[in-house]
C-alpha angles and dihedrals in degrees: 000000000000119000122202123184122183133182101229098208106107124228090253089065096047090125094057122115102178131138096254092182139143094047129192133190139208123190118189104235091203090056114013090191088075111075136164128199135187139193140150089294120146126215105260090212091057092228094160093253134083132247137226126202116248132195129184098180103064095277099304093117131020139197134184123253119186105220108129117097125214109062142337088294135006138239111233113357129181128170137192142180117212115230100264119010100066091222116139119224125192139188115202143167104228114235094218100058106359093243122153111246126188109203141191135196126178093203113028093193095054124096121258138066125292115257113259108231099169130022115181135155129230106034138129139211105351109199111191126211127176143183137181115227111243108201130335127057112354093014110183095021121131110229113199128193125189112183114192144150101265100204092184084080095062092113089064095029095225096119102144101098145159123217105205141180124187095200110024102148106094116357121108121259127330084027095197098319115132140150105341120237113251113229107195116072092172131090110274134206118296114233125214115250121289106068092012125177119084136269149177123253120290098250121081120163135188133205121196125205116201089239090067097257108139125198127190132185127197142168106252099205111211102173131019117205145121133297090012140016123212116230145171122221105227129187122196129184141197123193100202109050093278090290104127131104090256103029124194094025099110093111127040136186117244092216091074105354090239122140114271129052117248100230089176131003135200097015120168116230123181116250114266092256092061116114129214099197100320094326124104115233137180110101116049120142139148141181137192135180125210108250089210094053124025092201093064112085131164129200131190131185141156127240140158142136092247139024092251090056097043101137132192110218130192125200134172141207123202094187106061096279093296120162113274093022099090120108125222119254109317092182135011127186124183138224093013142122144187100053117189129182137203135164122208132217092272094053094255114148124225123199119190120190142154116231129194113226128175111204107180090001093293117123118237135172117229118196111206132188111195121187128192140170096192105054094272096303080126129004147174110242114200117186106211097179141002107188139159119275083226115116102205112199090003106075100178135093130267094045097163096036137231096294147017124205134241127178134177116215111181108309095340134085120221126185151149136218136172123240147152107294102216105146098235122137090209087066092061110052093185096043133262140216125213126203093188116081112273142152111220091188094063095024090235131141119216136196094218140051091239088060093231102121112064120215126200127247118270141156119286135176116250120205119206136185122193110194117203091210133042123249109294095012097103111088125178147178116223118251092198145009122193100176140335088281099040124058145122111294096197097267117156118253097031113236103224121083091207096065095150105060108061101020125141095253117086147152131240133186091224140036098266118089094226129224129311110225110189086003088290121126116245106238121202125201112255121260123232130199145081123313116344093350089077096042118121135173125215123207136188131188115220130197144168131195102220136047122241139218094248141010118285133195123220125199124213121208117193128207136182135208137169118276114270136043129312097016112138123240129243130199141175092298097048095089089220106161091207096058121040131181107196099174131074118252111282122241134209123204120214115200115218094266096040122114099168146175091213122175116221120241111266111284111214118220131162132219118205121235093252095057131096118246091216101095145143119242126203138179135203118196127199127194126191090264099015114074124172118269100260139277109055120231092242110116094008142068128237108274097029146135090005101024088244121157090244100174101038093042094055121051089198090070130064134165138192113210106165126131115198136179117208105230138172114283092208092077127247140207099232127084130228131198128218121192136203134185125258106201124184101229092177123099094234138058112268147156110258117214117204120191122203125199129186117183110246092237090057095041091058091060096049124090110228099319115198141194113238120211113192106230091013142068125289118248128209114244126232129175089288123017132165136194134187121221101205129221099358112180122223109282093011119144127210130170132232127181146194119229117194143152105240106240127218112269146132119302111265094028116132120215121182148089139288117231121200133186107228125205118180092344097310130102110239100173138005150183139192131233123187152111127280108211116225143159115283094250090056091046090052093054094042091049093050091048088054089047089052091049095052097046087047088057090051096046092049098040100042101024089237113173094195090054090048091053089049089054090052095053097044092046090054090052091049090057089065112105091224126025110198123205089249091054089049094050093045092050092047093051091048092049098048097089091051091046090053091052093049096048092047090054090046090065092060129087098036140062097228093108116199104312094163096049092242095159092056092047091049092051090051091050092048093050093050093044092054091053097036120133116215095235101045111053105141098105089042089055092051091050089050092048090047092055092046095049090052092046093049091055093047092051089052090051090051090046093055096048094086093050140282124247088201088070097055097100089046088053091054093047088049092050091049092051092050094051092044099045109032110082092212091056097036089060095054114110091235097048093098090055091054091048094049098048090043092051092048091052094047093048090047090054091050089054092042087240094117126047138183087273087072094057097088091054090049091052093047089055091051100042093095090055092048089054090048088049091052092051093046095048091077094201110116092183090060089063093202089165089065089059092049089053090049087055092053092047093052091066116179098332101120101211095046092044091050091052094046092047091049089051089056093048093048092055091043092055090059087069091068 
């Protein structure tokens, strides 16, 4: 852990003696070197407008930029960057008339005032938050939330409010802001006249989860009196960005069924004129949501009947803030004020507060940052400052302000607080740097570099950055690259919604990494087959942004899943007979001065003849001090089981999930279809929403593209389209496809669509489907290789001699140095009778029918082959590709019918949830045994200590309980005992055992 503390006042303001208090901080998540800060700082030039502090080097140095309208300084001012756009938003109280302004500026370092989006009278303490939507509806939109105490509502009393815009980035004022939702439906504290009416407490705070779940916390004042007010601490929640007809009503309190859960009731809070030392207290509150789990939310507030007893309290809910889910006090600090909360990308909680201590009877303010990963059972306590409660040239009260600021950006914590600025190293236990002129030997501030003009002590803002990793310890794999000058820089979360198409993990059919056109790796579809035909090599490109003191070695761990969304990953420990990883994980050594990028040595993996070559490849890298954010992807899919954004939240993970057909670049008149799997990776039945996006510039070139739904009706595609696959059972697979006519274009160009799995309005996973345009000769070879791959699957999986003969002939043709269009046509015409026999045999032995319309596609290919001219084969190729794509998906459907070892961990999670959540199962005498063994297996998987090979032992341990469950169910028609016998009959064969176990769980779930 590295701690940096910087006095924000620049050298050019060394003569200032202002009360620069009540600070706020904004760090650009897309580029954490760009930071803005605010405080009660006036413009020294008295321009009539107010400044913010700006830094472009990560907070090491600062300058003033006058951008705030409404007077040489402001009242309250808060600022925030969303996670991708780089636009700075602000909420202020103007100094000239006290109005609330909501502001926007595209370039926070540029000259000129921020644009006023909202101007409203009678408001207090605006506290802005913002997020950019990554995927799903509104992708790319900036959503801005400005909670405040809207005192214009005193006649009704419902003053706790949130101004919000769902697309604030570019529209003119009011840029989507309208009437703010009112949060408090309960009776609030009556005020004496004037002003009369009633209101909530001044402080209202918001926490945004990337899924679009919005939490807010406020003080619901119930009585207003001196010396104390009585308040409730209330949390509200909205699960769709606050966009509904009745926003912020997702959780209610059973005491009155009103929106908003009462986390604490009847709390005494000192009146706002009460002083703790010289600091005003009375309305301090904070909230944070875990970016890895939208159900985990923390709140902190301060209460007490006296200043001496003013206590910061921290509580937590693990169930989305629902009533009954809140803990008691996890942490209390007294006397203290200005709590702030943040949670980093690893789920570690940060608590910032300022505590009054009195060593030797002399009051001092200590500013603490505590971090914990176990709900404060243990913690790291970092004292950032210990300064006198003496205000120097400022003799008034409220020197440090009503709040400090804490943010989590990736793994790191950033913040700002105000404090006495005496230059004394003893006041800063973890060090400090000043820009303003100071002599730390004599503890004196100066106005000049020569240190000849003394300046009195005052209140300054202090920036801090607590890095989880030391310099050079943070390694990453890019999620995206747009060009040689634009690519992922390792920020968490990643800033591009399409994180699966140009990532720095890729497959090759040989041991060389290939070229990097546009600085993007060239991925090749995997090969399948016996011996070297099924050999593949995985690569990753690893970087870091800082040098280190010594060399370090990074390990890369590769995983594979089926193309689509929700399919679970397998790795070397998964015991999947279709995918093997014979080599140890590759390592890359970074010397002390190395930044990379370095490409891993080729990692050999093998794909069995029966497997599809359309796959997703992922990598997880681990440095000496830089592990992945657990859990691993093995046995699971991004987004599940906690709907976390596993890949974009962790720069140690990357995936490539892009299915491409190589098609003629000259343009054709015939369409082709490419399919992918939609797998329900949850442990409950649900409707799965799939969003499809085609860039407008691509859509204009496509002829009536459509979305195919196997078993359903096709749907025309626009720029953004969505479908819902209803009532999908856990582990169920369905197929969706993209049908398009490949347009004319340049060789190497990719045209297609992005598919995203959407949960509660947010994209949690995604994949791409499309066509890669290529010269005809390249398309011929690629199509014949796909033909070989698929007939290899049929020959191996169904012991089909005709298919095996077909593999022999196409493999011989592929050995030719050049395959002419004439050779291709002649081969295809000769192979059609055998193809017809193979496909006819493929329809036997199951009751699946022809869900992918293979018969129709084969007939179209035969018709075109019979009429083909040797020189013009582009439409024939597309017909051939279309048949092969349909055949590939059908073979995968057949392959998955007997069970899927990749779903074993999902089965165990599902089993655990059923026995934990269903009252009938929870009451069984053996349920604790099921929970214990399931938890042990899941934890072992997360540590890579357990694998699929341990699954049969787990099931054997639980068979007695399954039999007890079948007897206790009391529903003969359910025939649970038959499913238990099927589990016994499956033995140790992983696919069959997974299928039998899933059948048992499916029937069990009907008892809910």
